[in-house]
SEVO-389146 format. One record per residue: x, y, z of N, C-alpha, C in turn; residue number from 1; residue in one letter. Coordinates in steps of 0.2 Angstrom, whole numbers, always signed. Layout:
[[X Y Z] [X Y Z] [X Y Z] NUM "A"]
...
//
This chain:
[[+4 -6 +0] [+0 +0 +0] [+4 +6 +0] 1 "X"]
[[+3 +11 -4] [+7 +17 -5] [+4 +22 +0] 2 "X"]
[[+9 +27 +2] [+7 +32 +7] [+1 +36 +4] 3 "X"]
[[-4 +38 +8] [-9 +42 +5] [-8 +50 +5] 4 "X"]
[[-12 +53 +1] [-11 +60 +0] [-15 +64 +6] 5 "X"]
[[-12 +69 +8] [-16 +74 +12] [-19 +79 +8] 6 "X"]
[[-26 +80 +9] [-29 +84 +4] [-26 +91 +4] 7 "X"]
[[-27 +95 -1] [-24 +102 -2] [-28 +106 +3] 8 "X"]
[[-25 +112 +5] [-28 +117 +8] [-33 +120 +4] 9 "X"]
[[-39 +123 +7] [-44 +126 +4] [-43 +133 +3] 10 "X"]
[[-41 +136 +9] [-40 +144 +9] [-35 +146 +14] 11 "X"]
[[-32 +152 +13] [-26 +153 +17] [-28 +157 +24] 12 "X"]
[[-34 +159 +25] [-35 +162 +31] [-37 +158 +37] 13 "X"]
[[-36 +160 +43] [-37 +156 +49] [-43 +159 +53] 14 "X"]
[[-46 +155 +57] [-51 +158 +61] [-49 +158 +69] 15 "X"]
[[-53 +161 +73] [-52 +162 +80] [-54 +156 +83] 16 "X"]
[[-51 +154 +89] [-53 +149 +93] [-48 +148 +99] 17 "X"]
[[-46 +142 +100] [-40 +141 +105] [-43 +138 +111] 18 "X"]
[[-39 +136 +116] [-41 +133 +122] [-38 +136 +128] 19 "X"]
[[-39 +134 +134] [-37 +136 +140] [-34 +131 +145] 20 "X"]
[[-28 +133 +148] [-25 +128 +153] [-27 +131 +160] 21 "X"]
[[-31 +126 +163] [-35 +128 +169] [-34 +124 +175] 22 "X"]
[[-35 +126 +181] [-35 +122 +187] [-41 +117 +186] 23 "X"]
[[-41 +111 +190] [-47 +106 +189] [-53 +110 +191] 24 "X"]
[[-53 +114 +196] [-59 +117 +198] [-62 +122 +193] 25 "X"]
[[-58 +126 +190] [-60 +130 +185] [-63 +126 +179] 26 "X"]
[[-59 +121 +177] [-62 +117 +171] [-68 +113 +173] 27 "X"]
[[-69 +111 +179] [-75 +108 +181] [-81 +113 +180] 28 "X"]
[[-80 +119 +182] [-85 +124 +182] [-88 +125 +175] 29 "X"]
[[-83 +125 +170] [-84 +126 +163] [-88 +120 +160] 30 "X"]
[[-86 +114 +162] [-89 +108 +160] [-96 +107 +162] 31 "X"]
[[-98 +110 +168] [-105 +110 +170] [-110 +114 +166] 32 "X"]
[[-107 +119 +162] [-111 +123 +158] [-115 +120 +153] 33 "X"]
[[-114 +114 +151] [-117 +110 +146] [-114 +111 +139] 34 "X"]
[[-110 +116 +138] [-107 +117 +132] [-102 +111 +130] 35 "X"]
[[-100 +111 +124] [-96 +105 +121] [-89 +107 +122] 36 "X"]
[[-85 +102 +124] [-78 +103 +125] [-74 +97 +123] 37 "X"]
[[-68 +98 +122] [-63 +92 +122] [-58 +94 +127] 38 "X"]
[[-55 +88 +131] [-52 +89 +137] [-45 +85 +137] 39 "X"]
[[-40 +88 +139] [-33 +84 +140] [-31 +86 +147] 40 "X"]
[[-29 +80 +150] [-26 +81 +157] [-23 +74 +159] 41 "X"]
[[-19 +74 +164] [-17 +68 +167] [-23 +64 +170] 42 "X"]
[[-22 +57 +169] [-28 +53 +171] [-31 +55 +178] 43 "X"]
[[-27 +56 +183] [-29 +58 +190] [-34 +64 +189] 44 "X"]
[[-32 +69 +185] [-35 +75 +185] [-42 +74 +181] 45 "X"]
[[-42 +70 +176] [-48 +68 +172] [-53 +65 +177] 46 "X"]
[[-51 +61 +181] [-56 +58 +186] [-59 +62 +191] 47 "X"]
[[-57 +68 +191] [-60 +73 +196] [-65 +78 +192] 48 "X"]
[[-66 +77 +186] [-70 +81 +182] [-77 +79 +182] 49 "X"]
[[-82 +83 +182] [-89 +81 +182] [-92 +79 +175] 50 "X"]
[[-97 +75 +175] [-100 +73 +168] [-102 +79 +164] 51 "X"]
[[-102 +78 +158] [-104 +84 +154] [-103 +82 +146] 52 "X"]
[[-104 +87 +142] [-104 +86 +135] [-96 +87 +133] 53 "X"]
[[-92 +82 +134] [-85 +82 +133] [-82 +75 +131] 54 "X"]
[[-77 +75 +127] [-73 +69 +127] [-66 +71 +129] 55 "X"]
[[-62 +66 +131] [-55 +68 +134] [-50 +63 +133] 56 "X"]
[[-44 +64 +134] [-39 +59 +134] [-33 +61 +139] 57 "X"]
[[-29 +56 +141] [-24 +57 +146] [-18 +60 +143] 58 "X"]
[[-15 +65 +146] [-8 +68 +144] [-7 +74 +149] 59 "X"]
[[-1 +74 +152] [+1 +79 +156] [+6 +85 +153] 60 "X"]
[[+6 +85 +146] [+11 +89 +143] [+6 +94 +139] 61 "X"]
[[+8 +100 +139] [+4 +105 +136] [+8 +111 +133] 62 "X"]
[[+5 +114 +127] [+8 +120 +125] [+3 +125 +127] 63 "X"]
[[+4 +129 +133] [-1 +134 +136] [+1 +141 +134] 64 "X"]
[[-3 +146 +136] [-2 +152 +134] [+5 +155 +136] 65 "X"]
[[+8 +152 +141] [+15 +154 +144] [+20 +150 +141] 66 "X"]
[[+19 +145 +137] [+24 +141 +134] [+23 +134 +136] 67 "X"]
[[+28 +129 +133] [+27 +122 +135] [+27 +121 +142] 68 "X"]
[[+23 +116 +145] [+23 +115 +152] [+21 +108 +153] 69 "X"]
[[+24 +105 +158] [+21 +98 +160] [+18 +99 +167] 70 "X"]
[[+12 +96 +168] [+9 +97 +175] [+4 +92 +175] 71 "X"]
[[+3 +89 +181] [-2 +84 +182] [-8 +87 +185] 72 "X"]
[[-8 +93 +187] [-13 +96 +191] [-18 +101 +187] 73 "X"]
[[-16 +102 +180] [-20 +107 +176] [-24 +103 +171] 74 "X"]
[[-29 +106 +168] [-33 +103 +163] [-33 +108 +157] 75 "X"]
[[-32 +105 +151] [-32 +109 +145] [-39 +108 +142] 76 "X"]
[[-43 +114 +141] [-50 +114 +139] [-51 +117 +133] 77 "X"]
[[-53 +114 +128] [-55 +118 +121] [-62 +117 +120] 78 "X"]
[[-66 +123 +120] [-73 +123 +119] [-74 +123 +111] 79 "X"]
[[-79 +119 +109] [-81 +118 +102] [-86 +123 +101] 80 "X"]
[[-84 +127 +96] [-88 +133 +94] [-91 +133 +87] 81 "X"]
[[-96 +137 +86] [-98 +138 +79] [-102 +132 +76] 82 "X"]
[[-104 +127 +79] [-107 +121 +76] [-115 +123 +75] 83 "X"]
[[-117 +118 +70] [-124 +119 +69] [-128 +112 +71] 84 "X"]
[[-132 +113 +76] [-135 +107 +80] [-130 +104 +84] 85 "X"]
[[-132 +101 +89] [-127 +98 +94] [-122 +93 +91] 86 "X"]
[[-116 +94 +93] [-111 +89 +91] [-113 +82 +93] 87 "X"]
[[-111 +77 +89] [-112 +70 +91] [-106 +67 +94] 88 "X"]
[[-107 +64 +100] [-101 +60 +103] [-102 +53 +102] 89 "X"]
[[-97 +49 +100] [-97 +42 +98] [-91 +39 +101] 90 "X"]
[[-91 +33 +103] [-86 +28 +104] [-85 +23 +98] 91 "X"]
[[-79 +22 +96] [-77 +18 +91] [-72 +12 +93] 92 "X"]
[[-74 +6 +92] [-69 +1 +94] [-66 -2 +87] 93 "X"]
[[-63 -7 +88] [-59 -10 +82] [-64 -12 +76] 94 "X"]
[[-70 -14 +78] [-75 -16 +73] [-78 -10 +69] 95 "X"]
[[-78 -4 +72] [-82 +1 +69] [-77 +7 +67] 96 "X"]
[[-71 +7 +69] [-67 +13 +68] [-66 +15 +60] 97 "X"]
[[-67 +10 +56] [-66 +11 +49] [-72 +15 +46] 98 "X"]
[[-77 +17 +50] [-83 +21 +48] [-82 +28 +51] 99 "X"]
[[-77 +30 +54] [-76 +36 +58] [-78 +42 +53] 100 "X"]
[[-75 +42 +47] [-77 +47 +42] [-84 +47 +39] 101 "X"]
[[-86 +40 +38] [-92 +39 +34] [-98 +42 +39] 102 "X"]
[[-97 +42 +45] [-102 +44 +50] [-102 +52 +51] 103 "X"]
[[-97 +55 +49] [-96 +62 +50] [-101 +66 +46] 104 "X"]
[[-103 +72 +48] [-107 +76 +45] [-105 +78 +38] 105 "X"]
[[-109 +79 +33] [-107 +81 +26] [-103 +88 +26] 106 "X"]
[[-105 +92 +30] [-102 +98 +31] [-100 +99 +38] 107 "X"]
[[-94 +99 +40] [-91 +99 +47] [-85 +96 +48] 108 "X"]
[[-83 +94 +54] [-77 +90 +55] [-78 +86 +61] 109 "X"]
[[-73 +81 +62] [-73 +77 +67] [-66 +77 +71] 110 "X"]
[[-67 +77 +78] [-61 +77 +82] [-61 +70 +86] 111 "X"]
[[-55 +67 +85] [-54 +60 +87] [-48 +60 +92] 112 "X"]
[[-49 +56 +98] [-44 +54 +103] [-43 +47 +103] 113 "X"]
[[-37 +45 +102] [-35 +37 +102] [-30 +36 +108] 114 "X"]
[[-31 +31 +112] [-26 +29 +117] [-20 +26 +114] 115 "X"]
[[-14 +28 +116] [-8 +26 +113] [-7 +18 +115] 116 "X"]
[[-3 +15 +111] [-1 +8 +113] [-7 +3 +113] 117 "X"]
[[-13 +5 +111] [-19 +0 +110] [-19 -3 +104] 118 "X"]
[[-23 -8 +103] [-24 -12 +97] [-27 -7 +92] 119 "X"]
[[-31 -3 +94] [-35 +2 +90] [-30 +7 +87] 120 "X"]
[[-25 +9 +91] [-20 +14 +89] [-16 +11 +83] 121 "X"]
[[-14 +5 +84] [-10 +1 +78] [-15 +1 +72] 122 "X"]
[[-21 -1 +73] [-25 -2 +67] [-26 +4 +64] 123 "X"]
[[-28 +9 +67] [-29 +16 +64] [-23 +18 +60] 124 "X"]
[[-17 +18 +63] [-11 +20 +60] [-10 +17 +54] 125 "X"]
[[-11 +10 +54] [-9 +6 +48] [-15 +7 +42] 126 "X"]
[[-21 +6 +45] [-27 +5 +40] [-31 +12 +38] 127 "X"]
[[-30 +17 +42] [-34 +23 +40] [-34 +25 +33] 128 "X"]
[[-29 +25 +29] [-29 +27 +22] [-35 +23 +18] 129 "X"]
[[-37 +17 +21] [-42 +13 +17] [-49 +14 +20] 130 "X"]
[[-50 +18 +25] [-56 +19 +28] [-61 +22 +23] 131 "X"]
[[-68 +20 +25] [-73 +23 +21] [-73 +31 +21] 132 "X"]
[[-73 +34 +15] [-74 +41 +15] [-68 +45 +18] 133 "X"]
[[-62 +41 +20] [-56 +45 +22] [-54 +50 +17] 134 "X"]
[[-52 +56 +20] [-50 +62 +16] [-55 +66 +13] 135 "X"]
[[-61 +63 +13] [-67 +67 +10] [-70 +71 +15] 136 "X"]
[[-69 +70 +22] [-72 +74 +27] [-67 +75 +32] 137 "X"]
[[-66 +81 +35] [-60 +83 +39] [-60 +79 +46] 138 "X"]
[[-55 +76 +47] [-53 +72 +53] [-47 +74 +56] 139 "X"]
[[-47 +76 +63] [-41 +79 +66] [-41 +76 +73] 140 "X"]
[[-36 +76 +77] [-36 +74 +84] [-29 +72 +86] 141 "X"]
[[-29 +68 +91] [-23 +66 +94] [-23 +59 +98] 142 "X"]
[[-17 +57 +100] [-16 +51 +103] [-14 +52 +110] 143 "X"]
[[-18 +50 +115] [-18 +50 +122] [-11 +47 +124] 144 "X"]
[[-8 +49 +130] [-2 +46 +132] [-2 +47 +140] 145 "X"]
[[+4 +46 +143] [+5 +47 +150] [+11 +51 +151] 146 "X"]
[[+13 +52 +157] [+19 +55 +159] [+24 +50 +158] 147 "X"]
[[+30 +53 +155] [+35 +48 +153] [+38 +44 +159] 148 "X"]
[[+37 +47 +165] [+39 +43 +171] [+35 +37 +172] 149 "X"]
[[+29 +37 +169] [+24 +32 +170] [+24 +27 +164] 150 "X"]
[[+28 +27 +159] [+28 +22 +154] [+29 +15 +157] 151 "X"]
[[+25 +11 +154] [+26 +4 +157] [+22 +3 +163] 152 "X"]
[[+20 +8 +167] [+16 +7 +173] [+9 +9 +172] 153 "X"]
[[+7 +14 +168] [+0 +16 +167] [-1 +16 +160] 154 "X"]
[[-7 +14 +158] [-9 +14 +151] [-13 +21 +149] 155 "X"]
[[-12 +24 +143] [-16 +30 +142] [-24 +28 +141] 156 "X"]
[[-28 +33 +143] [-35 +32 +143] [-38 +38 +138] 157 "X"]
[[-44 +36 +136] [-49 +41 +133] [-55 +41 +137] 158 "X"]
[[-59 +46 +137] [-65 +47 +142] [-71 +49 +138] 159 "X"]
[[-77 +46 +139] [-83 +49 +137] [-86 +53 +143] 160 "X"]
[[-86 +59 +142] [-87 +64 +147] [-95 +63 +149] 161 "X"]
[[-99 +61 +145] [-106 +60 +147] [-107 +55 +152] 162 "X"]
[[-104 +50 +152] [-105 +44 +157] [-99 +44 +161] 163 "X"]
[[-93 +47 +160] [-87 +47 +164] [-84 +40 +163] 164 "X"]
[[-85 +37 +157] [-82 +30 +156] [-75 +31 +153] 165 "X"]
[[-70 +28 +156] [-63 +28 +154] [-62 +21 +150] 166 "X"]
[[-58 +22 +145] [-57 +17 +140] [-50 +17 +138] 167 "X"]
[[-47 +11 +138] [-40 +10 +136] [-39 +7 +129] 168 "X"]
[[-45 +5 +126] [-45 +1 +120] [-49 +4 +114] 169 "X"]
[[-53 +10 +115] [-57 +12 +110] [-55 +20 +109] 170 "X"]
[[-58 +23 +104] [-57 +30 +102] [-63 +33 +104] 171 "X"]
[[-63 +40 +106] [-68 +44 +107] [-68 +49 +101] 172 "X"]
[[-74 +51 +98] [-75 +55 +93] [-80 +60 +94] 173 "X"]
[[-79 +66 +92] [-85 +71 +92] [-86 +73 +85] 174 "X"]
[[-92 +72 +82] [-93 +74 +75] [-97 +81 +76] 175 "X"]
[[-94 +86 +72] [-96 +93 +73] [-99 +95 +66] 176 "X"]
[[-105 +96 +66] [-108 +99 +60] [-107 +107 +60] 177 "X"]
[[-107 +110 +54] [-106 +117 +53] [-111 +120 +49] 178 "X"]
[[-113 +126 +50] [-117 +130 +45] [-115 +129 +38] 179 "X"]
[[-120 +130 +33] [-118 +129 +26] [-113 +134 +23] 180 "X"]
[[-112 +140 +27] [-107 +145 +24] [-101 +145 +28] 181 "X"]
[[-99 +139 +32] [-93 +138 +35] [-90 +131 +33] 182 "X"]
[[-84 +131 +34] [-80 +124 +32] [-74 +124 +37] 183 "X"]
[[-72 +117 +38] [-67 +116 +42] [-61 +114 +38] 184 "X"]
[[-55 +117 +40] [-49 +115 +36] [-44 +112 +41] 185 "X"]
[[-41 +107 +39] [-36 +103 +43] [-29 +105 +40] 186 "X"]
[[-24 +107 +44] [-18 +109 +42] [-12 +106 +46] 187 "X"]
[[-6 +106 +44] [-1 +104 +48] [+5 +109 +47] 188 "X"]
[[+9 +109 +52] [+15 +113 +52] [+21 +108 +54] 189 "X"]
[[+25 +107 +49] [+30 +102 +49] [+37 +105 +47] 190 "X"]
[[+41 +106 +52] [+47 +110 +51] [+53 +105 +47] 191 "X"]
[[+51 +99 +47] [+56 +94 +44] [+55 +93 +36] 192 "X"]
[[+60 +93 +33] [+60 +91 +26] [+65 +86 +24] 193 "X"]
[[+64 +82 +19] [+69 +77 +17] [+76 +80 +16] 194 "X"]
[[+81 +76 +19] [+88 +78 +18] [+91 +76 +12] 195 "X"]
[[+97 +77 +11] [+100 +75 +4] [+103 +68 +4] 196 "X"]
[[+102 +64 +10] [+105 +58 +10] [+102 +52 +6] 197 "X"]
[[+103 +46 +8] [+101 +40 +4] [+93 +40 +4] 198 "X"]
[[+91 +37 -2] [+84 +35 -3] [+83 +28 +1] 199 "X"]
[[+77 +28 +5] [+76 +22 +9] [+69 +19 +7] 200 "X"]
[[+68 +13 +5] [+62 +10 +4] [+61 +4 +8] 201 "X"]
[[+55 +2 +10] [+53 -4 +14] [+49 -9 +10] 202 "X"]
[[+50 -15 +11] [+47 -20 +7] [+40 -22 +10] 203 "X"]
[[+39 -20 +16] [+32 -21 +19] [+30 -15 +23] 204 "X"]
[[+24 -14 +24] [+21 -8 +28] [+21 -10 +35] 205 "X"]
[[+22 -6 +40] [+21 -7 +47] [+25 -3 +52] 206 "X"]
[[+24 -4 +58] [+28 -1 +64] [+34 -4 +65] 207 "X"]
[[+35 -10 +63] [+41 -14 +65] [+45 -16 +59] 208 "X"]
[[+51 -14 +58] [+54 -16 +51] [+61 -19 +52] 209 "X"]
[[+62 -23 +48] [+69 -27 +48] [+73 -25 +42] 210 "X"]
[[+70 -26 +36] [+73 -26 +30] [+71 -19 +26] 211 "X"]
[[+76 -17 +22] [+75 -11 +18] [+79 -11 +12] 212 "X"]
[[+79 -6 +8] [+84 -5 +2] [+86 +2 +3] 213 "X"]
[[+93 +3 +2] [+96 +9 +3] [+99 +11 -4] 214 "X"]
[[+96 +16 -7] [+98 +18 -14] [+98 +11 -18] 215 "X"]
[[+92 +7 -17] [+91 +1 -21] [+95 -5 -19] 216 "X"]
[[+99 -4 -14] [+103 -10 -11] [+100 -13 -5] 217 "X"]
[[+98 -19 -5] [+95 -23 +1] [+99 -22 +7] 218 "X"]
[[+97 -21 +13] [+101 -21 +19] [+96 -22 +25] 219 "X"]
[[+99 -23 +31] [+95 -23 +37] [+95 -16 +40] 220 "X"]
[[+89 -13 +41] [+89 -6 +43] [+92 -5 +49] 221 "X"]
[[+91 -9 +54] [+95 -8 +61] [+102 -8 +60] 222 "X"]
[[+105 -13 +56] [+112 -13 +55] [+115 -6 +52] 223 "X"]
[[+111 -4 +47] [+113 +2 +43] [+113 +8 +48] 224 "X"]
[[+107 +9 +52] [+107 +14 +57] [+112 +14 +62] 225 "X"]
[[+114 +8 +64] [+119 +8 +69] [+126 +9 +67] 226 "X"]
[[+127 +7 +61] [+134 +8 +58] [+135 +15 +56] 227 "X"]
[[+130 +19 +53] [+130 +25 +51] [+129 +30 +57] 228 "X"]
[[+127 +28 +63] [+126 +32 +69] [+122 +38 +67] 229 "X"]
[[+116 +37 +64] [+111 +42 +63] [+109 +45 +69] 230 "X"]
[[+107 +52 +69] [+103 +55 +74] [+96 +53 +74] 231 "X"]
[[+94 +48 +78] [+87 +46 +77] [+82 +50 +80] 232 "X"]
[[+84 +56 +83] [+79 +61 +85] [+76 +64 +78] 233 "X"]
[[+79 +64 +73] [+77 +66 +66] [+72 +61 +63] 234 "X"]
[[+66 +63 +61] [+62 +58 +58] [+64 +56 +51] 235 "X"]
[[+61 +50 +48] [+61 +49 +41] [+55 +53 +38] 236 "X"]
[[+56 +56 +32] [+51 +60 +29] [+50 +57 +22] 237 "X"]
[[+44 +57 +21] [+41 +55 +14] [+37 +60 +11] 238 "X"]
[[+37 +61 +4] [+33 +65 +1] [+27 +62 -1] 239 "X"]
[[+21 +63 +2] [+15 +60 +0] [+10 +65 -4] 240 "X"]
[[+11 +64 -10] [+8 +69 -15] [+8 +76 -13] 241 "X"]
[[+14 +78 -12] [+15 +85 -10] [+16 +87 -3] 242 "X"]
[[+14 +83 +2] [+14 +84 +9] [+20 +80 +12] 243 "X"]
[[+24 +83 +16] [+29 +80 +19] [+27 +77 +26] 244 "X"]
[[+27 +70 +26] [+24 +66 +32] [+30 +63 +35] 245 "X"]
[[+30 +64 +42] [+36 +61 +46] [+34 +54 +49] 246 "X"]
[[+39 +50 +50] [+39 +44 +53] [+45 +44 +58] 247 "X"]
[[+43 +44 +65] [+49 +44 +70] [+51 +38 +72] 248 "X"]
[[+57 +37 +74] [+60 +31 +76] [+59 +30 +84] 249 "X"]
[[+57 +25 +86] [+55 +24 +93] [+61 +20 +96] 250 "X"]
[[+64 +15 +93] [+69 +11 +96] [+72 +6 +91] 251 "X"]
[[+79 +5 +92] [+83 +1 +88] [+85 -5 +92] 252 "X"]
[[+82 -11 +90] [+84 -17 +94] [+90 -21 +89] 253 "X"]
[[+96 -19 +91] [+101 -21 +87] [+102 -29 +87] 254 "X"]
[[+101 -32 +93] [+101 -39 +94] [+96 -43 +90] 255 "X"]
[[+90 -40 +89] [+85 -44 +85] [+85 -41 +78] 256 "X"]
[[+89 -36 +76] [+89 -33 +70] [+82 -30 +68] 257 "X"]
[[+79 -27 +73] [+73 -23 +71] [+73 -16 +73] 258 "X"]
[[+69 -12 +70] [+68 -5 +71] [+60 -4 +73] 259 "X"]
[[+59 -1 +79] [+52 +0 +80] [+51 +8 +79] 260 "X"]
[[+45 +9 +76] [+43 +16 +74] [+37 +18 +77] 261 "X"]
[[+36 +25 +78] [+30 +28 +81] [+24 +28 +76] 262 "X"]
[[+25 +28 +70] [+20 +27 +65] [+22 +22 +59] 263 "X"]
[[+18 +20 +55] [+20 +15 +51] [+23 +18 +44] 264 "X"]
[[+28 +14 +42] [+30 +16 +35] [+26 +12 +30] 265 "X"]
[[+26 +14 +24] [+22 +11 +19] [+26 +8 +13] 266 "X"]
[[+24 +2 +11] [+28 -1 +6] [+28 +3 +0] 267 "X"]
[[+34 +3 -3] [+35 +6 -9] [+36 +14 -9] 268 "X"]
[[+35 +17 -3] [+36 +24 -3] [+43 +26 -1] 269 "X"]
[[+46 +31 -4] [+53 +33 -3] [+53 +38 +3] 270 "X"]
[[+58 +36 +7] [+59 +40 +13] [+66 +42 +13] 271 "X"]
[[+68 +48 +16] [+74 +50 +18] [+74 +53 +25] 272 "X"]
[[+80 +53 +28] [+81 +56 +35] [+80 +63 +34] 273 "X"]
[[+77 +67 +39] [+76 +74 +38] [+82 +78 +39] 274 "X"]
[[+82 +83 +36] [+88 +88 +37] [+88 +91 +44] 275 "X"]
[[+93 +92 +47] [+93 +94 +54] [+90 +101 +54] 276 "X"]
[[+87 +103 +60] [+84 +109 +61] [+87 +112 +67] 277 "X"]
[[+91 +117 +66] [+95 +120 +72] [+90 +124 +77] 278 "X"]
[[+86 +128 +74] [+81 +132 +78] [+74 +130 +77] 279 "X"]
[[+71 +125 +81] [+65 +123 +80] [+60 +128 +81] 280 "X"]
[[+60 +132 +86] [+55 +137 +87] [+55 +142 +82] 281 "X"]
[[+61 +144 +80] [+62 +149 +75] [+59 +147 +68] 282 "X"]
[[+60 +140 +67] [+58 +137 +60] [+50 +137 +61] 283 "X"]
[[+48 +135 +66] [+41 +134 +67] [+37 +141 +66] 284 "X"]
[[+40 +146 +69] [+36 +153 +69] [+37 +155 +61] 285 "X"]
[[+42 +153 +58] [+43 +155 +51] [+38 +152 +46] 286 "X"]
[[+36 +146 +49] [+31 +142 +45] [+24 +144 +45] 287 "X"]
[[+23 +147 +51] [+16 +149 +52] [+14 +155 +47] 288 "X"]
[[+7 +155 +45] [+5 +161 +41] [+6 +167 +45] 289 "X"]
[[+7 +173 +42] [+9 +179 +45] [+3 +182 +49] 290 "X"]
[[-3 +180 +47] [-9 +182 +50] [-12 +177 +55] 291 "X"]
[[-8 +172 +57] [-11 +166 +61] [-14 +169 +68] 292 "X"]
[[-20 +166 +69] [-23 +167 +75] [-25 +160 +78] 293 "X"]
[[-28 +160 +84] [-29 +154 +88] [-34 +150 +84] 294 "X"]
[[-32 +143 +83] [-36 +139 +79] [-42 +136 +83] 295 "X"]
[[-47 +133 +80] [-52 +129 +84] [-49 +123 +88] 296 "X"]
[[-44 +121 +85] [-40 +115 +89] [-33 +115 +86] 297 "X"]
[[-29 +113 +91] [-22 +111 +89] [-19 +107 +94] 298 "X"]
[[-14 +103 +91] [-10 +99 +96] [-3 +98 +93] 299 "X"]
[[+2 +96 +97] [+9 +96 +95] [+12 +89 +97] 300 "X"]
[[+18 +87 +95] [+21 +81 +97] [+25 +81 +103] 301 "X"]
[[+25 +76 +107] [+29 +75 +113] [+37 +75 +111] 302 "X"]
[[+38 +72 +105] [+45 +72 +102] [+48 +79 +101] 303 "X"]
[[+43 +83 +98] [+45 +90 +97] [+47 +93 +104] 304 "X"]
[[+42 +92 +108] [+43 +95 +115] [+50 +93 +118] 305 "X"]
[[+52 +86 +117] [+58 +84 +121] [+64 +86 +117] 306 "X"]
[[+64 +85 +110] [+70 +85 +106] [+71 +93 +105] 307 "X"]
[[+66 +97 +105] [+67 +104 +103] [+67 +109 +109] 308 "X"]
[[+67 +105 +115] [+67 +109 +122] [+61 +115 +122] 309 "X"]
[[+55 +112 +121] [+49 +117 +121] [+47 +119 +127] 310 "X"]
[[+49 +116 +133] [+47 +119 +139] [+48 +126 +140] 311 "X"]
[[+43 +130 +142] [+44 +137 +142] [+44 +141 +136] 312 "X"]
[[+44 +138 +130] [+45 +141 +124] [+37 +141 +121] 313 "X"]
[[+36 +147 +118] [+29 +148 +115] [+30 +146 +107] 314 "X"]
[[+24 +144 +105] [+24 +142 +97] [+18 +147 +94] 315 "X"]
[[+18 +153 +95] [+13 +158 +92] [+7 +156 +96] 316 "X"]
[[+1 +157 +92] [-6 +156 +94] [-8 +148 +95] 317 "X"]
[[-3 +144 +93] [-5 +137 +93] [-4 +134 +100] 318 "X"]
[[-9 +133 +104] [-9 +130 +110] [-13 +123 +110] 319 "X"]
[[-12 +119 +115] [-15 +113 +115] [-11 +107 +118] 320 "X"]
[[-14 +101 +118] [-10 +96 +121] [-4 +94 +117] 321 "X"]
[[+1 +92 +121] [+7 +89 +118] [+7 +82 +118] 322 "X"]
[[+6 +78 +112] [+3 +72 +112] [+8 +66 +110] 323 "X"]
[[+6 +60 +111] [+10 +54 +108] [+8 +52 +101] 324 "X"]
[[+5 +57 +97] [+4 +56 +90] [-1 +61 +88] 325 "X"]
[[-1 +63 +82] [-6 +68 +80] [-10 +65 +74] 326 "X"]
[[-16 +67 +73] [-20 +65 +68] [-22 +70 +63] 327 "X"]
[[-20 +70 +57] [-23 +74 +52] [-25 +70 +46] 328 "X"]
[[-31 +67 +47] [-34 +62 +43] [-30 +55 +45] 329 "X"]
[[-24 +55 +44] [-20 +49 +46] [-15 +51 +52] 330 "X"]
[[-12 +46 +55] [-7 +47 +60] [-1 +50 +57] 331 "X"]
[[+1 +55 +61] [+8 +59 +59] [+12 +59 +65] 332 "X"]
[[+18 +61 +64] [+23 +61 +70] [+27 +68 +69] 333 "X"]
[[+29 +71 +75] [+34 +77 +75] [+31 +82 +71] 334 "X"]
[[+24 +83 +72] [+20 +88 +68] [+15 +91 +72] 335 "X"]
[[+14 +98 +70] [+9 +101 +74] [+3 +101 +69] 336 "X"]
[[-3 +99 +72] [-9 +99 +68] [-14 +104 +71] 337 "X"]
[[-17 +108 +66] [-22 +113 +68] [-28 +113 +64] 338 "X"]
[[-34 +115 +67] [-40 +115 +63] [-43 +122 +63] 339 "X"]
[[-45 +125 +58] [-48 +132 +58] [-55 +131 +54] 340 "X"]
[[-59 +135 +57] [-66 +136 +54] [-66 +142 +50] 341 "X"]
[[-68 +141 +43] [-67 +147 +39] [-74 +148 +35] 342 "X"]
[[-74 +153 +31] [-80 +154 +27] [-82 +162 +26] 343 "X"]
//
């Protein structure tokens, strides 16, 4: 299966929106209003929130108004605005996730939260390009995670705020219809571009790879990475019909000859290692439109937070959860995703 295309942008302007980083008490008060929200917080904070019209996911990393921040005691709240009719909240398991876009409103967008390391996370990452009506209706969201100190100790969760049901194996989705004179646009900000190094292709699609070809020569990917001493903080980058899509390296198991990835590579697609970025924040700000305002939703990647030292750094008007993966129709890595409502 070849890598899919990201649909082209519709218009250059951006709409107002954005979220707030609040105390649990402040977030609870807003959720009791009955308005529709998406919520990001550490699991312990999520469990202190009241029932309401919201979906949520676990993460303690945020890009707040004062910059990048890690906190277990605050809640990032994004109010859903400008909808036509009440948004629809739905849970999707492995059997139904392939209909996530088919169930979306004809004019509107869908916000999805997926728990990291779940079977659904793997299935969505690998199979989303083949889902019914994928790319015909805007889909954006993020992959829930945990504090890095809790890896292997706690599993990420998503939450149906109506029932306060916590789930580690399903996705929560909010389908949001818009008035006929408005439309949603999903965009990405990716500061990485393919470098000038070797061309890399893989014989099979997936998260776990052994073999590859380097400039047409078969080799073991783990051996090649180890011998060349690549900086694996840089992602692999592929051009998917004009869009640069990153695949980040999670771990090299030299003993088994395997490389584990944060997103799948696709068979037959050409990848190259990204060119180094010396000033991530500067590059990010340069990539934003000059008239950028707060979007309806945005998220950024935990790897950008770690590798680019974003704690205390601001990324313009783009605030939101710092996640274990970003969704712009399909799963992407080391990328900022944002949604604007235009018309």
